[in-house]
C-alpha positions as CSV (number, residue, x, y, z in Angstrom):
1,X,-30.8,-66.6,-4.9
2,X,-34.5,-66.9,-5.8
3,X,-37.1,-67.3,-3.1
4,X,-38.5,-70.8,-4.0
5,X,-42.0,-70.1,-2.5
6,X,-42.5,-66.9,-4.4
7,X,-41.0,-68.4,-7.5
8,X,-43.4,-71.4,-7.2
9,X,-46.4,-69.0,-7.1
10,X,-45.1,-66.8,-9.9
11,X,-44.2,-69.7,-12.2
12,X,-47.5,-71.4,-11.5
13,X,-49.4,-68.2,-12.3
14,X,-47.5,-67.6,-15.6
15,X,-47.6,-71.2,-16.6
16,X,-43.8,-71.2,-16.8
17,X,-43.4,-74.9,-16.3
18,X,-39.6,-74.9,-16.7
19,X,-39.2,-72.3,-13.9
20,X,-41.9,-74.1,-11.9
21,X,-40.0,-77.4,-11.9
22,X,-36.7,-75.6,-11.4
23,X,-37.7,-74.7,-7.8
24,X,-38.7,-78.3,-6.9
25,X,-36.6,-80.8,-5.1
26,X,-36.2,-84.0,-7.2
27,X,-38.2,-85.9,-4.5
28,X,-41.0,-83.3,-4.3
29,X,-44.3,-84.3,-3.0
30,X,-47.4,-82.4,-4.0
31,X,-50.5,-83.2,-1.9
32,X,-53.0,-82.3,-4.5
33,X,-56.8,-82.6,-4.2
34,X,-56.7,-85.7,-6.5
35,X,-54.0,-87.4,-4.6
36,X,-50.3,-87.4,-3.9
37,X,-48.0,-86.5,-6.8
38,X,-44.3,-87.5,-6.4
39,X,-41.3,-86.3,-8.4
40,X,-40.6,-83.6,-11.0
41,X,-42.5,-85.0,-13.9
42,X,-45.6,-85.7,-11.9
43,X,-45.4,-82.1,-10.7
44,X,-45.0,-80.8,-14.2
45,X,-48.2,-82.7,-15.3
46,X,-50.1,-81.4,-12.2
47,X,-49.1,-77.8,-13.1
48,X,-50.0,-78.1,-16.8
49,X,-53.4,-76.4,-17.4
50,X,-55.4,-76.7,-20.6
51,X,-56.2,-73.4,-22.2
52,X,-59.7,-71.9,-22.1
53,X,-62.5,-72.2,-19.6
54,X,-62.0,-71.4,-15.9
55,X,-58.4,-70.6,-14.9
56,X,-56.9,-69.8,-11.6
57,X,-54.4,-67.2,-10.4
58,X,-52.8,-67.2,-7.0
59,X,-52.4,-64.0,-5.0
60,X,-49.9,-64.2,-2.2
61,X,-51.2,-62.1,0.8
62,X,-48.8,-63.1,3.5
63,X,-45.9,-65.5,4.0
64,X,-44.8,-67.1,7.3
65,X,-41.3,-68.6,7.2
66,X,-39.2,-70.5,9.6
67,X,-35.6,-71.7,8.8
68,X,-35.9,-70.9,5.1
69,X,-32.9,-68.5,5.1
70,X,-30.7,-71.6,5.3
71,X,-32.4,-73.3,2.4
72,X,-34.5,-75.7,4.5
73,X,-37.3,-75.1,6.9
74,X,-41.0,-74.5,6.3
75,X,-43.4,-71.8,5.1
76,X,-47.1,-71.1,5.0
77,X,-48.5,-68.8,2.4
78,X,-51.8,-67.1,3.0
79,X,-53.3,-66.9,-0.5
80,X,-56.3,-65.9,-2.5
81,X,-57.0,-68.4,-5.4
82,X,-58.8,-66.3,-8.0
83,X,-60.9,-68.2,-10.6
84,X,-61.6,-66.3,-13.8
85,X,-62.9,-67.1,-17.3
86,X,-59.9,-67.1,-19.6
87,X,-62.0,-65.8,-22.6
88,X,-62.9,-62.4,-20.9
89,X,-61.1,-62.5,-17.5
90,X,-64.5,-62.2,-15.7
91,X,-64.4,-63.4,-12.1
92,X,-65.7,-67.0,-11.5
93,X,-64.9,-67.2,-7.8
94,X,-62.4,-66.6,-5.0
95,X,-61.1,-69.0,-2.4
96,X,-59.4,-67.9,0.8
97,X,-56.8,-70.5,1.7
98,X,-53.2,-71.4,2.6
99,X,-50.4,-73.3,1.0
100,X,-47.8,-75.0,3.2
101,X,-44.3,-75.7,2.0
102,X,-41.3,-77.7,3.3
103,X,-38.0,-76.8,1.8
104,X,-34.7,-78.6,1.4
105,X,-31.5,-77.2,-0.3
106,X,-33.4,-74.1,-1.4
107,X,-36.0,-76.2,-3.2
108,X,-39.6,-77.1,-2.5
109,X,-39.7,-80.5,-1.0
110,X,-43.4,-80.6,-0.2
111,X,-46.5,-78.6,-1.0
112,X,-49.9,-78.9,0.6
113,X,-53.0,-76.8,0.2
114,X,-55.4,-76.0,3.1
115,X,-58.9,-74.7,2.9
116,X,-58.5,-73.4,6.4
117,X,-55.7,-70.8,7.0
118,X,-55.9,-71.3,10.8
119,X,-55.4,-75.1,10.3
120,X,-52.4,-74.6,8.1
121,X,-50.8,-72.1,10.5
122,X,-51.5,-74.3,13.6
123,X,-50.3,-77.5,11.9
124,X,-47.0,-75.9,10.9
125,X,-46.5,-74.1,14.2
126,X,-47.0,-70.5,13.2
127,X,-48.9,-68.0,15.2
128,X,-51.5,-65.9,13.3
129,X,-51.8,-62.4,14.7
C-alpha cells in the first residue's frame, strides 16, 4: 500500500493531479494560505499550478508519524519548500517549514502548513530531538 504522505508530496512535486487526489479522503480539508479548501475538486484546483514563472518543489527531510500504520493517525513532515524559476531552474528561495497531516482509511483527511516546525511538532504532540 502506498504511503499517503509521501505520495502526496511526490504527486504534488510532479504535478500528477490524478495521483494527488487519489491519496485524498473525499472530505479532505486543505488549510491553505488563502483559506480552507474542502473536497477533492477544491484540492485539485489548489494543486494545479500554471506553467512558467516561480515554481515550488517540496523536499521531505523528516517524517514523524503516529498511528498511521493502521490507516489513520497523524503525521508531521519537516520539509524544505524550494522555489525556483521554471525557465532556467535557478533558485528563487527556500522556506524551512512543516506540513501536518491527519489520515483516515489510508487517505489524507487534513493538511495544514506551518512556518514553524516547532509549532507543528508541539501542536501535533511530537517531540523534536
